[in-house]
C-alpha positions, -999 to +999 in steps of 0.1 A: -328+553-354-322+515-352-291+523-332-313+541-309-338+515-305-311+487-293-298+514-269-329+515-252-338+483-258-303+473-239-309+497-211-345+482-201-327+450-200-300+460-179-327+475-158-350+447-155-318+424-146-309+445-122-342+443-104-346+410-103-313+403-088-319+432-064-354+415-058-342+382-053-315+394-026-340+411-005-362+384-009-342+359+010-332+386+035-363+394+038-376+359+044-349+362+068-359+388+087-394+373+089-381+340+101-362+357+131-381+393+136-361+396+169-325+394+157-308+424+146-280+405+128-286+421+091-278+457+111-248+449+131-232+428+098-240+464+079-224+482+109-192+460+113-188+450+072-207+475+055-226+445+039-255+426+050-252+402+024-223+385+045-252+369+064-246+344+037-222+355+014-185+354+015-162+385+007-141+365-014-170+364-042-203+375-034-220+357-063-200+326-066-190+318-030-209+317-002-202+304+038-216+273+053-252+287+058-254+300+022-241+264+010-266+248+031-297+270+019-284+265-017-284+226-011-319+231+000-330+246-028-316+229-054-335+200-039-366+216-047-373+236-015-384+274-015-358+295+001-386+303+033-387+262+034-346+264+033-344+288+060-372+271+083-359+234+077-322+246+086-334+266+119-326+234+138-294+224+120-257+237+130-245+252+093-212+259+108-205+234+132-200+256+163-223+238+184-256+258+181-285+256+160-288+283+134-321+293+152-304+300+184-277+318+164-302+340+151-315+345+180-293+348+210-285+379+222-251+392+211-231+397+242-202+417+228-225+445+215-257+452+243-287+458+220-280+436+194-296+398+186-278+376+167-246+355+157-239+345+118-253+314+113-227+306+087-195+322+108-173+306+137-146+320+165-137+353+177-132+367+146-161+355+127-141+333+104-158+315+073-152+274+079-167+268+042-145+297+028-118+296+010-093+311+034-109+297+065-086+314+093-094+351+076-116+373+097-148+379+075-168+406+105-137+406+130-159+400+163-171+372+178-197+348+156-198+317+182-223+326+210-210+320+246-209+284+261-220+291+292-249+273+315-281+291+317-286+314+346-313+300+374-346+325+373-355+341+405-383+312+413-353+285+405-330+301+431-362+302+456-370+270+457-330+259+459-329+283+488-361+269+503-348+230+499-314+242+511-335+262+547-356+230+550-323+209+550-307+231+576-337+232+598-342+195+597-300+190+605-309+212+636-337+196+650-326+164+646-292+176+663-313+193+691-333+159+697-296+138+702-284+162+724-288+153+766-307+173+784-289+197+811 
């Protein structure tokens, strides 16, 4: 009978430990999704790698090693911030050093797959490599994780103002030119 009780106790402890680790992981991912509700990055990570946890973790060691974004979150949490606060504080930072803030990457349209929004704020380059990982040249996602560096396309109203200015300048030039021509 004592053996039976210890087996039950061990089973209960195992279930509680699993539930606790699952809740912690889903908590951070849930907080991230709440911070960036328009982003489809987690769905894309699942489709590309089979693991949405690669938002923060490195495939080298899911528990021990993280990408640059996870390392920045851990640093802030270890300093006493909640994970929500860490995500919020990192919004204006560039954890992976690719020239785009984490918030920009999370909410930018993913041009390489229509309908998706978000680049991974911990991965870089055309193959989604992890500059903070054990092998910074090894592809993690196999797809681009640095947004295209292009100038913004002017809106229609900006084009309208530019065209109107050109027309006004052209009309002024024609009027000035006509005044300078001798009468026939």
